CHARMM internal coordinates of N, CA and C (Angstrom, degrees):
IC EDIT
DIST 1 N 1 CA 1.4971
DIST 1 CA 1 C 1.7041
ANGL 1 N 1 CA 1 C 105.31
DIST 1 C 2 N 1.2448
ANGL 1 CA 1 C 2 N 112.60
DIHE 1 N 1 CA 1 C 2 N 134.04
DIST 2 N 2 CA 1.4246
ANGL 1 C 2 N 2 CA 124.94
DIHE 1 CA 1 C 2 N 2 CA 175.64
DIST 2 CA 2 C 1.5204
ANGL 2 N 2 CA 2 C 108.55
DIHE 1 C 2 N 2 CA 2 C -94.20
DIST 2 C 3 N 1.4205
ANGL 2 CA 2 C 3 N 114.66
DIHE 2 N 2 CA 2 C 3 N 107.37
DIST 3 N 3 CA 1.4757
ANGL 2 C 3 N 3 CA 116.87
DIHE 2 CA 2 C 3 N 3 CA -178.40
DIST 3 CA 3 C 1.3809
ANGL 3 N 3 CA 3 C 109.40
DIHE 2 C 3 N 3 CA 3 C -75.34
DIST 3 C 4 N 1.3015
ANGL 3 CA 3 C 4 N 122.92
DIHE 3 N 3 CA 3 C 4 N -7.91
DIST 4 N 4 CA 1.5949
ANGL 3 C 4 N 4 CA 121.89
DIHE 3 CA 3 C 4 N 4 CA -174.58
DIST 4 CA 4 C 1.5047
ANGL 4 N 4 CA 4 C 110.20
DIHE 3 C 4 N 4 CA 4 C -117.04
DIST 4 C 5 N 1.3305
ANGL 4 CA 4 C 5 N 115.64
DIHE 4 N 4 CA 4 C 5 N 27.68
DIST 5 N 5 CA 1.5137
ANGL 4 C 5 N 5 CA 115.24
DIHE 4 CA 4 C 5 N 5 CA 178.65
DIST 5 CA 5 C 1.4092
ANGL 5 N 5 CA 5 C 113.32
DIHE 4 C 5 N 5 CA 5 C -80.78
DIST 5 C 6 N 1.3286
ANGL 5 CA 5 C 6 N 119.28
DIHE 5 N 5 CA 5 C 6 N -176.61
DIST 6 N 6 CA 1.4416
ANGL 5 C 6 N 6 CA 129.09
DIHE 5 CA 5 C 6 N 6 CA -169.99
DIST 6 CA 6 C 1.5033
ANGL 6 N 6 CA 6 C 106.53
DIHE 5 C 6 N 6 CA 6 C -73.82
DIST 6 C 7 N 1.3348
ANGL 6 CA 6 C 7 N 122.55
DIHE 6 N 6 CA 6 C 7 N -36.09
DIST 7 N 7 CA 1.4750
ANGL 6 C 7 N 7 CA 126.24
DIHE 6 CA 6 C 7 N 7 CA -176.72
DIST 7 CA 7 C 1.4803
ANGL 7 N 7 CA 7 C 111.72
DIHE 6 C 7 N 7 CA 7 C -62.85
DIST 7 C 8 N 1.3282
ANGL 7 CA 7 C 8 N 120.11
DIHE 7 N 7 CA 7 C 8 N -31.40
DIST 8 N 8 CA 1.4625
ANGL 7 C 8 N 8 CA 120.97
DIHE 7 CA 7 C 8 N 8 CA -179.98
DIST 8 CA 8 C 1.5230
ANGL 8 N 8 CA 8 C 107.74
DIHE 7 C 8 N 8 CA 8 C -93.25
DIST 8 C 9 N 1.3344
ANGL 8 CA 8 C 9 N 125.59
DIHE 8 N 8 CA 8 C 9 N 8.68
DIST 9 N 9 CA 1.4853
ANGL 8 C 9 N 9 CA 121.84
DIHE 8 CA 8 C 9 N 9 CA -179.80
DIST 9 CA 9 C 1.3871
ANGL 9 N 9 CA 9 C 118.10
DIHE 8 C 9 N 9 CA 9 C 77.69
DIST 9 C 10 N 1.3754
ANGL 9 CA 9 C 10 N 115.13
DIHE 9 N 9 CA 9 C 10 N 26.32
DIST 10 N 10 CA 1.4607
ANGL 9 C 10 N 10 CA 121.85
DIHE 9 CA 9 C 10 N 10 CA -176.33
DIST 10 CA 10 C 1.6263
ANGL 10 N 10 CA 10 C 111.18
DIHE 9 C 10 N 10 CA 10 C -73.20
DIST 10 C 11 N 1.2485
ANGL 10 CA 10 C 11 N 115.99
DIHE 10 N 10 CA 10 C 11 N -29.69
DIST 11 N 11 CA 1.4988
ANGL 10 C 11 N 11 CA 115.92
DIHE 10 CA 10 C 11 N 11 CA -179.50
DIST 11 CA 11 C 1.4608
ANGL 11 N 11 CA 11 C 108.94
DIHE 10 C 11 N 11 CA 11 C -132.92
DIST 11 C 12 N 1.2578
ANGL 11 CA 11 C 12 N 116.33
DIHE 11 N 11 CA 11 C 12 N 162.36
DIST 12 N 12 CA 1.5127
ANGL 11 C 12 N 12 CA 129.74
DIHE 11 CA 11 C 12 N 12 CA -173.43
DIST 12 CA 12 C 1.5453
ANGL 12 N 12 CA 12 C 110.60
DIHE 11 C 12 N 12 CA 12 C -81.32
DIST 12 C 13 N 1.3238
ANGL 12 CA 12 C 13 N 114.45
DIHE 12 N 12 CA 12 C 13 N -37.23
DIST 13 N 13 CA 1.5974
ANGL 12 C 13 N 13 CA 115.45
DIHE 12 CA 12 C 13 N 13 CA 179.75
DIST 13 CA 13 C 1.4096
ANGL 13 N 13 CA 13 C 111.93
DIHE 12 C 13 N 13 CA 13 C -73.01
DIST 13 C 14 N 1.4070
ANGL 13 CA 13 C 14 N 115.22
DIHE 13 N 13 CA 13 C 14 N 146.86
DIST 14 N 14 CA 1.4121
ANGL 13 C 14 N 14 CA 121.57
DIHE 13 CA 13 C 14 N 14 CA -177.38
DIST 14 CA 14 C 1.4820
ANGL 14 N 14 CA 14 C 115.23
DIHE 13 C 14 N 14 CA 14 C -72.70
DIST 14 C 15 N 1.2780
ANGL 14 CA 14 C 15 N 119.46
DIHE 14 N 14 CA 14 C 15 N -29.90
DIST 15 N 15 CA 1.3373
ANGL 14 C 15 N 15 CA 125.91
DIHE 14 CA 14 C 15 N 15 CA -172.27
DIST 15 CA 15 C 1.6222
ANGL 15 N 15 CA 15 C 110.48
DIHE 14 C 15 N 15 CA 15 C -112.56
DIST 15 C 16 N 1.3470
ANGL 15 CA 15 C 16 N 116.03
DIHE 15 N 15 CA 15 C 16 N 70.06
DIST 16 N 16 CA 1.4365
ANGL 15 C 16 N 16 CA 116.44
DIHE 15 CA 15 C 16 N 16 CA -173.52
DIST 16 CA 16 C 1.4723
ANGL 16 N 16 CA 16 C 113.32
DIHE 15 C 16 N 16 CA 16 C -91.56
DIST 16 C 17 N 1.2600
ANGL 16 CA 16 C 17 N 117.83
DIHE 16 N 16 CA 16 C 17 N 149.51
DIST 17 N 17 CA 1.4995
ANGL 16 C 17 N 17 CA 126.82
DIHE 16 CA 16 C 17 N 17 CA 179.38
DIST 17 CA 17 C 1.5196
ANGL 17 N 17 CA 17 C 106.08
DIHE 16 C 17 N 17 CA 17 C -92.77
DIST 17 C 18 N 1.3496
ANGL 17 CA 17 C 18 N 115.58
DIHE 17 N 17 CA 17 C 18 N -165.17
DIST 18 N 18 CA 1.4662
ANGL 17 C 18 N 18 CA 119.59
DIHE 17 CA 17 C 18 N 18 CA -177.44
DIST 18 CA 18 C 1.5559
ANGL 18 N 18 CA 18 C 103.31
DIHE 17 C 18 N 18 CA 18 C -77.71
DIST 18 C 19 N 1.3941
ANGL 18 CA 18 C 19 N 107.32
DIHE 18 N 18 CA 18 C 19 N 151.78
DIST 19 N 19 CA 1.4779
ANGL 18 C 19 N 19 CA 117.62
DIHE 18 CA 18 C 19 N 19 CA 176.54
DIST 19 CA 19 C 1.4562
ANGL 19 N 19 CA 19 C 110.78
DIHE 18 C 19 N 19 CA 19 C 87.60
DIST 19 C 20 N 1.3860
ANGL 19 CA 19 C 20 N 116.28
DIHE 19 N 19 CA 19 C 20 N -164.71
DIST 20 N 20 CA 1.4793
ANGL 19 C 20 N 20 CA 119.58
DIHE 19 CA 19 C 20 N 20 CA 176.66
DIST 20 CA 20 C 1.5731
ANGL 20 N 20 CA 20 C 108.98
DIHE 19 C 20 N 20 CA 20 C 122.56
DIST 20 C 21 N 1.2433
ANGL 20 CA 20 C 21 N 111.15
DIHE 20 N 20 CA 20 C 21 N 178.19
DIST 21 N 21 CA 1.4866
ANGL 20 C 21 N 21 CA 120.46
DIHE 20 CA 20 C 21 N 21 CA -177.59
DIST 21 CA 21 C 1.4472
ANGL 21 N 21 CA 21 C 111.50
DIHE 20 C 21 N 21 CA 21 C -90.43
DIST 21 C 22 N 1.2982
ANGL 21 CA 21 C 22 N 122.34
DIHE 21 N 21 CA 21 C 22 N 156.03
DIST 22 N 22 CA 1.3810
ANGL 21 C 22 N 22 CA 124.59
DIHE 21 CA 21 C 22 N 22 CA 176.97
DIST 22 CA 22 C 1.5601
ANGL 22 N 22 CA 22 C 118.69
DIHE 21 C 22 N 22 CA 22 C -74.73
DIST 22 C 23 N 1.2902
ANGL 22 CA 22 C 23 N 119.36
DIHE 22 N 22 CA 22 C 23 N 153.56
DIST 23 N 23 CA 1.4535
ANGL 22 C 23 N 23 CA 118.81
DIHE 22 CA 22 C 23 N 23 CA -176.21
DIST 23 CA 23 C 1.5233
ANGL 23 N 23 CA 23 C 112.42
DIHE 22 C 23 N 23 CA 23 C -81.90
DIST 23 C 24 N 1.3318
ANGL 23 CA 23 C 24 N 117.76
DIHE 23 N 23 CA 23 C 24 N 175.08
DIST 24 N 24 CA 1.5086
ANGL 23 C 24 N 24 CA 119.17
DIHE 23 CA 23 C 24 N 24 CA 178.83
DIST 24 CA 24 C 1.4653
ANGL 24 N 24 CA 24 C 109.67
DIHE 23 C 24 N 24 CA 24 C -67.91
DIST 24 C 25 N 1.3573
ANGL 24 CA 24 C 25 N 120.35
DIHE 24 N 24 CA 24 C 25 N -31.84
DIST 25 N 25 CA 1.4389
ANGL 24 C 25 N 25 CA 123.67
DIHE 24 CA 24 C 25 N 25 CA -174.97
DIST 25 CA 25 C 1.6136
ANGL 25 N 25 CA 25 C 103.57
DIHE 24 C 25 N 25 CA 25 C -65.67
DIST 25 C 26 N 1.3045
ANGL 25 CA 25 C 26 N 120.09
DIHE 25 N 25 CA 25 C 26 N -44.23
DIST 26 N 26 CA 1.3938
ANGL 25 C 26 N 26 CA 123.90
DIHE 25 CA 25 C 26 N 26 CA 179.07
DIST 26 CA 26 C 1.5115
ANGL 26 N 26 CA 26 C 109.77
DIHE 25 C 26 N 26 CA 26 C -61.20
DIST 26 C 27 N 1.2652
ANGL 26 CA 26 C 27 N 116.57
DIHE 26 N 26 CA 26 C 27 N -49.74
DIST 27 N 27 CA 1.4907
ANGL 26 C 27 N 27 CA 116.51
DIHE 26 CA 26 C 27 N 27 CA 178.21
DIST 27 CA 27 C 1.5814
ANGL 27 N 27 CA 27 C 114.49
DIHE 26 C 27 N 27 CA 27 C -56.93
DIST 27 C 28 N 1.3944
ANGL 27 CA 27 C 28 N 111.06
DIHE 27 N 27 CA 27 C 28 N -42.52
DIST 28 N 28 CA 1.4585
ANGL 27 C 28 N 28 CA 110.73
DIHE 27 CA 27 C 28 N 28 CA 179.31
DIST 28 CA 28 C 1.4668
ANGL 28 N 28 CA 28 C 116.92
DIHE 27 C 28 N 28 CA 28 C -64.09
DIST 28 C 29 N 1.4444
ANGL 28 CA 28 C 29 N 113.30
DIHE 28 N 28 CA 28 C 29 N -39.18
DIST 29 N 29 CA 1.5298
ANGL 28 C 29 N 29 CA 118.67
DIHE 28 CA 28 C 29 N 29 CA -179.76
DIST 29 CA 29 C 1.4507
ANGL 29 N 29 CA 29 C 109.64
DIHE 28 C 29 N 29 CA 29 C -60.40
DIST 29 C 30 N 1.4683
ANGL 29 CA 29 C 30 N 113.19
DIHE 29 N 29 CA 29 C 30 N -48.85
DIST 30 N 30 CA 1.5090
ANGL 29 C 30 N 30 CA 118.39
DIHE 29 CA 29 C 30 N 30 CA 175.58
DIST 30 CA 30 C 1.5097
ANGL 30 N 30 CA 30 C 114.60
DIHE 29 C 30 N 30 CA 30 C -53.41
DIST 30 C 31 N 1.2634
ANGL 30 CA 30 C 31 N 114.84
DIHE 30 N 30 CA 30 C 31 N -41.53
DIST 31 N 31 CA 1.4679
ANGL 30 C 31 N 31 CA 120.83
DIHE 30 CA 30 C 31 N 31 CA -179.99
DIST 31 CA 31 C 1.5188
ANGL 31 N 31 CA 31 C 110.32
DIHE 30 C 31 N 31 CA 31 C -61.24
DIST 31 C 32 N 1.3263
ANGL 31 CA 31 C 32 N 114.70
DIHE 31 N 31 CA 31 C 32 N -46.25
DIST 32 N 32 CA 1.3936
ANGL 31 C 32 N 32 CA 122.76
DIHE 31 CA 31 C 32 N 32 CA -177.93
DIST 32 CA 32 C 1.4474
ANGL 32 N 32 CA 32 C 115.63
DIHE 31 C 32 N 32 CA 32 C -67.20
DIST 32 C 33 N 1.4210
ANGL 32 CA 32 C 33 N 115.61
DIHE 32 N 32 CA 32 C 33 N -34.31
DIST 33 N 33 CA 1.4790
ANGL 32 C 33 N 33 CA 119.79
DIHE 32 CA 32 C 33 N 33 CA 167.31
DIST 33 CA 33 C 1.4742
ANGL 33 N 33 CA 33 C 117.90
DIHE 32 C 33 N 33 CA 33 C -65.45
DIST 33 C 34 N 1.3531
ANGL 33 CA 33 C 34 N 114.02
DIHE 33 N 33 CA 33 C 34 N -38.17
DIST 34 N 34 CA 1.4707
ANGL 33 C 34 N 34 CA 115.76
DIHE 33 CA 33 C 34 N 34 CA 178.58
DIST 34 CA 34 C 1.5327
ANGL 34 N 34 CA 34 C 109.24
DIHE 33 C 34 N 34 CA 34 C -67.31
DIST 34 C 35 N 1.4255
ANGL 34 CA 34 C 35 N 117.91
DIHE 34 N 34 CA 34 C 35 N -44.48
DIST 35 N 35 CA 1.3274
ANGL 34 C 35 N 35 CA 121.16
DIHE 34 CA 34 C 35 N 35 CA 179.61
DIST 35 CA 35 C 1.5988
ANGL 35 N 35 CA 35 C 111.05
DIHE 34 C 35 N 35 CA 35 C -59.69
DIST 35 C 36 N 1.3198
ANGL 35 CA 35 C 36 N 120.09
DIHE 35 N 35 CA 35 C 36 N -42.58
DIST 36 N 36 CA 1.3485
ANGL 35 C 36 N 36 CA 122.98
DIHE 35 CA 35 C 36 N 36 CA 174.59
DIST 36 CA 36 C 1.5724
ANGL 36 N 36 CA 36 C 115.69
DIHE 35 C 36 N 36 CA 36 C -61.96
DIST 36 C 37 N 1.2227
ANGL 36 CA 36 C 37 N 118.18
DIHE 36 N 36 CA 36 C 37 N -36.70
DIST 37 N 37 CA 1.3893
ANGL 36 C 37 N 37 CA 120.20
DIHE 36 CA 36 C 37 N 37 CA 170.09
DIST 37 CA 37 C 1.4748
ANGL 37 N 37 CA 37 C 115.78
DIHE 36 C 37 N 37 CA 37 C -65.81
DIST 37 C 38 N 1.2868
ANGL 37 CA 37 C 38 N 119.47
DIHE 37 N 37 CA 37 C 38 N -44.19
DIST 38 N 38 CA 1.5034
ANGL 37 C 38 N 38 CA 122.81
DIHE 37 CA 37 C 38 N 38 CA 169.60
DIST 38 CA 38 C 1.4676
ANGL 38 N 38 CA 38 C 112.50
DIHE 37 C 38 N 38 CA 38 C -51.71
DIST 38 C 39 N 1.3597
ANGL 38 CA 38 C 39 N 117.79
DIHE 38 N 38 CA 38 C 39 N -46.74
DIST 39 N 39 CA 1.4774
ANGL 38 C 39 N 39 CA 123.71
DIHE 38 CA 38 C 39 N 39 CA -175.21
DIST 39 CA 39 C 1.5114
ANGL 39 N 39 CA 39 C 106.48
DIHE 38 C 39 N 39 CA 39 C -65.35
DIST 39 C 40 N 1.3248
ANGL 39 CA 39 C 40 N 117.85
DIHE 39 N 39 CA 39 C 40 N -50.55
DIST 40 N 40 CA 1.5437
ANGL 39 C 40 N 40 CA 122.46
DIHE 39 CA 39 C 40 N 40 CA -176.77
DIST 40 CA 40 C 1.6454
ANGL 40 N 40 CA 40 C 104.49
DIHE 39 C 40 N 40 CA 40 C -56.05
DIST 40 C 41 N 1.3300
ANGL 40 CA 40 C 41 N 116.72
DIHE 40 N 40 CA 40 C 41 N -48.74
DIST 41 N 41 CA 1.4879
ANGL 40 C 41 N 41 CA 118.95
DIHE 40 CA 40 C 41 N 41 CA -175.89
DIST 41 CA 41 C 1.5562
ANGL 41 N 41 CA 41 C 109.00
DIHE 40 C 41 N 41 CA 41 C -63.17
DIST 41 C 42 N 1.3352
ANGL 41 CA 41 C 42 N 118.73
DIHE 41 N 41 CA 41 C 42 N -35.56
DIST 42 N 42 CA 1.3887
ANGL 41 C 42 N 42 CA 118.86
DIHE 41 CA 41 C 42 N 42 CA 179.81
DIST 42 CA 42 C 1.5535
ANGL 42 N 42 CA 42 C 112.79
DIHE 41 C 42 N 42 CA 42 C -73.35
DIST 42 C 43 N 1.2646
ANGL 42 CA 42 C 43 N 114.15
DIHE 42 N 42 CA 42 C 43 N -39.34
DIST 43 N 43 CA 1.4496
ANGL 42 C 43 N 43 CA 120.94
DIHE 42 CA 42 C 43 N 43 CA 177.53
DIST 43 CA 43 C 1.4658
ANGL 43 N 43 CA 43 C 115.17
DIHE 42 C 43 N 43 CA 43 C -61.88
DIST 43 C 44 N 1.3791
ANGL 43 CA 43 C 44 N 119.03
DIHE 43 N 43 CA 43 C 44 N -41.74
DIST 44 N 44 CA 1.4251
ANGL 43 C 44 N 44 CA 122.30
DIHE 43 CA 43 C 44 N 44 CA 176.28
DIST 44 CA 44 C 1.5245
ANGL 44 N 44 CA 44 C 114.03
DIHE 43 C 44 N 44 CA 44 C -74.77
DIST 44 C 45 N 1.4388
ANGL 44 CA 44 C 45 N 113.41
DIHE 44 N 44 CA 44 C 45 N -25.79
DIST 45 N 45 CA 1.5493
ANGL 44 C 45 N 45 CA 112.94
DIHE 44 CA 44 C 45 N 45 CA 170.86
DIST 45 CA 45 C 1.5228
ANGL 45 N 45 CA 45 C 114.63
DIHE 44 C 45 N 45 CA 45 C -68.27
DIST 45 C 46 N 1.3579
ANGL 45 CA 45 C 46 N 114.51
DIHE 45 N 45 CA 45 C 46 N -34.85
DIST 46 N 46 CA 1.4996
ANGL 45 C 46 N 46 CA 119.55
DIHE 45 CA 45 C 46 N 46 CA 175.20
DIST 46 CA 46 C 1.5782
ANGL 46 N 46 CA 46 C 110.24
DIHE 45 C 46 N 46 CA 46 C -65.82
DIST 46 C 47 N 1.3526
ANGL 46 CA 46 C 47 N 112.03
DIHE 46 N 46 CA 46 C 47 N -46.86
DIST 47 N 47 CA 1.4218
ANGL 46 C 47 N 47 CA 114.73
DIHE 46 CA 46 C 47 N 47 CA 179.72
DIST 47 CA 47 C 1.5372
ANGL 47 N 47 CA 47 C 112.49
DIHE 46 C 47 N 47 CA 47 C -60.78
DIST 47 C 48 N 1.3197
ANGL 47 CA 47 C 48 N 115.64
DIHE 47 N 47 CA 47 C 48 N -42.60
DIST 48 N 48 CA 1.5479
ANGL 47 C 48 N 48 CA 114.81
DIHE 47 CA 47 C 48 N 48 CA 173.26
DIST 48 CA 48 C 1.4454
ANGL 48 N 48 CA 48 C 114.96
DIHE 47 C 48 N 48 CA 48 C -56.42
DIST 48 C 49 N 1.3908
ANGL 48 CA 48 C 49 N 115.05
DIHE 48 N 48 CA 48 C 49 N -41.04
DIST 49 N 49 CA 1.4064
ANGL 48 C 49 N 49 CA 114.08
DIHE 48 CA 48 C 49 N 49 CA -176.86
DIST 49 CA 49 C 1.5637
ANGL 49 N 49 CA 49 C 115.76
DIHE 48 C 49 N 49 CA 49 C -70.28
DIST 49 C 50 N 1.3900
ANGL 49 CA 49 C 50 N 107.97
DIHE 49 N 49 CA 49 C 50 N -36.93
DIST 50 N 50 CA 1.4357
ANGL 49 C 50 N 50 CA 112.62
DIHE 49 CA 49 C 50 N 50 CA 174.63
DIST 50 CA 50 C 1.4970
ANGL 50 N 50 CA 50 C 113.36
DIHE 49 C 50 N 50 CA 50 C -65.05
DIST 50 C 51 N 1.2030
ANGL 50 CA 50 C 51 N 117.41
DIHE 50 N 50 CA 50 C 51 N -39.30
DIST 51 N 51 CA 1.5998
ANGL 50 C 51 N 51 CA 119.36
DIHE 50 CA 50 C 51 N 51 CA -179.48
DIST 51 CA 51 C 1.5565
ANGL 51 N 51 CA 51 C 106.26
DIHE 50 C 51 N 51 CA 51 C -67.34
DIST 51 C 52 N 1.3139
ANGL 51 CA 51 C 52 N 110.39
DIHE 51 N 51 CA 51 C 52 N -37.29
DIST 52 N 52 CA 1.5203
ANGL 51 C 52 N 52 CA 115.92
DIHE 51 CA 51 C 52 N 52 CA -178.08
DIST 52 CA 52 C 1.5857
ANGL 52 N 52 CA 52 C 109.83
DIHE 51 C 52 N 52 CA 52 C -63.20
DIST 52 C 53 N 1.2610
ANGL 52 CA 52 C 53 N 121.91
DIHE 52 N 52 CA 52 C 53 N -32.56
DIST 53 N 53 CA 1.3005
ANGL 52 C 53 N 53 CA 127.14
DIHE 52 CA 52 C 53 N 53 CA -172.80
DIST 53 CA 53 C 1.5833
ANGL 53 N 53 CA 53 C 110.35
DIHE 52 C 53 N 53 CA 53 C -87.47
DIST 53 C 54 N 1.3537
ANGL 53 CA 53 C 54 N 113.84
DIHE 53 N 53 CA 53 C 54 N -28.22
DIST 54 N 54 CA 1.4718
ANGL 53 C 54 N 54 CA 121.61
DIHE 53 CA 53 C 54 N 54 CA -178.26
DIST 54 CA 54 C 1.4772
ANGL 54 N 54 CA 54 C 108.53
DIHE 53 C 54 N 54 CA 54 C -86.10
DIST 54 C 55 N 1.3890
ANGL 54 CA 54 C 55 N 124.11
DIHE 54 N 54 CA 54 C 55 N -32.44
DIST 55 N 55 CA 1.4033
ANGL 54 C 55 N 55 CA 129.03
DIHE 54 CA 54 C 55 N 55 CA -178.66
DIST 55 CA 55 C 1.5088
ANGL 55 N 55 CA 55 C 111.31
DIHE 54 C 55 N 55 CA 55 C -117.67
DIST 55 C 56 N 1.2916
ANGL 55 CA 55 C 56 N 118.80
DIHE 55 N 55 CA 55 C 56 N 91.29
DIST 56 N 56 CA 1.5656
ANGL 55 C 56 N 56 CA 116.70
DIHE 55 CA 55 C 56 N 56 CA -173.43
DIST 56 CA 56 C 1.5124
ANGL 56 N 56 CA 56 C 110.25
DIHE 55 C 56 N 56 CA 56 C -75.21
END
COOR INIT
IC SEED 1 N 1 CA 1 C
IC BUILD
């Protein structure tokens, strides 16, 4: 399955061939996933520090 094909809106030209660049929707979704991963990593870092302070 080609995630960047014409049917998913990956390119502006109506007669697209194989390959191409990703759409804005794909870029936004990837950005949100990266931000979510950073937030989860930060949260668990804070939780580890808090538990380390409470349980010596």
